[in-house]
N, C-alpha and C positions, 0 to 999 in steps of 0.2 A: 558850452563849446565855443561860443563867441568870445567869452572871457579868456579862455585858453588860447585862442587864435591871436588875440591882442597881445597877451603876455609873450607868446612864442615869437611874434613878429618883432618885439623889442629885445628879447633875450637870445636871439639866434646869432648875434655877433655882427650883423650887417651894419648897424648904425655906428658901432665903434670902429668897424673896419673902414667904412667910408669916411668917417670924420677924422680918423687918425692915420689914414693910409700913408700920407706923406711922411709922418713921423715914424711909422712902422718900417717903411722902406728905407728911411735914413738910418734907423737903428740897425737894420739888417745889412747895411753897407752895399746896397744895390746901386749900380751906376745907372741912374735914370735921371733924365732932366726934370727940373722942378715943374710941377703941375701936370706931369705926364699921367699921374694916377687919376686925375680928373678926366682926362681924355680917354684913358682906358676904361674907366667905369662908365662913362657916357656911351661909348661904343658897345660895351657889354649890355647895358640896360636897353638901349634902342634895339639891338639885334634880338635880345630875348623877348622883348615885347612883341616883335614881329612873329617869333616862333610860337609864342603863347596863343596866338590866334588859331593856330592849327592843332595845338596839343590839348588845351584845357577840356574841351567837351568830348574829345575822342577817347582819352585815357580814363577819365573818371576822377572824381574829387578825392575819394579815399586813397586811391593809388598814388595820386600826386602828393597828398599829405604825407603818406608813409615814405615815398621816394625822397621827398625833399627833407624830411626829418633825418633819414639815414645819411643822405649826402651832406647835410649841415653838420652832423656828428663827425663824419669822416673829414670834412674840410677843416673844421675847427681844430681837431686833433693834429692834422697835418700842418696847419699853420703854426700851431704851438711847437711841433717838432722842428719845423724849418727855422723858427726863431730861436729855439733852444740850441740847435747845433750850427746855427748861422749859415743857412743855405738861402741866400736872398732870392734867387730866381725860382727855386722850389716854393718858397713862401708866396711869391708874387703869383705863380701859377695857381696855387690853391686859393688865393684871394679872388682871382678872376673866376674860378670854378664856383666859389661860394656866391659871388654876385650873380653869375649866370643861373645858378640853381634857384636863387630867390626870384629872379625875373621870370623864368620859364615854368617853374613847378609850384612855388608857394604863393607868389603874389596874386595870381588870379583867384586862387581858392580862398585866400584870407579875406578878400573883399567881397566875394559873392556867396560863400558858404553860409555865413551868419544870416544874410538876408533870405536865404532859401529855407533855413530850418526854423526860424522864428516866425510864428503866425503874425499877421499884420497888426492885430489888436494888441500884441505884446511888444511891439518894436521899441516903444519908449522905455518900458521897464528893463528890457534887455540892454538897451543903450546906457541906461543909468547904471546898471550892474557892471558893465564893462569899463566905464570911465575910471573908477578908483584903481582898478588893476592897471590900466594904461598909464595913469599918473604915477603910480608906484614904480612901474618898470621903466618909465622914462627917466627916473632919477638914477638908475643904475649906471649909464655911460659916464656921467660926471664923476662918480665914485671910482669907476674903472680907470678914468683918465689919470688919476694919481699914480696908479701902478704903471701905466704906459709911460708917463713922463719920467719915471725912475729908471728907464731903460731896461725894464724886465717885463715886456708885454706877454710873454708866453703863458703865464698863469691865468691871464684873462681868457685866453682861448681854450685853456683846459676847463675853466668854469663854464664857458659857453658850450663846449663839447659835451660835458656831463649833463648839462640841462637839455641839450638836444637829444642825448641818449634816452633820458627819462621821457622826453616828449615823443620819441619814436615808440617807446613801449606804450604810452598812452594812446597814440594814434592807432597802433596795431590792435589794441584790445578795447579802446573806448569809443572810437568813432564808428558810427553806423554806416 
């Protein structure tokens, strides 16, 4: 489970989205001042961290995992659609929703859930098992950047959307 959460954290599209948000916005021809994407992402992250304090324990971990997986799937497909048919503010709106979903629904679970399910005597072996997966998935965004720099970023978000769809199925049936 901890390995899957690490892989999911890297392959849900957020790192690519935040790293290349300026380029994606420029490609979609949105009229936004330079570095505004950093301001928007900062405001979204801080506000969702505040909301997380009230949501995480009340809703439940499995519910948050399933909800975030479904929302990531929808967001990635909508971002791809917005980039494909060139709707800049539609794309920007779904980018903000994806960042907010990560902050409020997935982030608290991804950091606390592995610590709760692995007994303390096995923490080191679980950590060793999750590192290769984390290293492998960290190599994906540089590969993806070649596609984005060719001014066709929408297939990248289709890839992330399909992965999030499979993750939703796993979360629904595999998480206790």
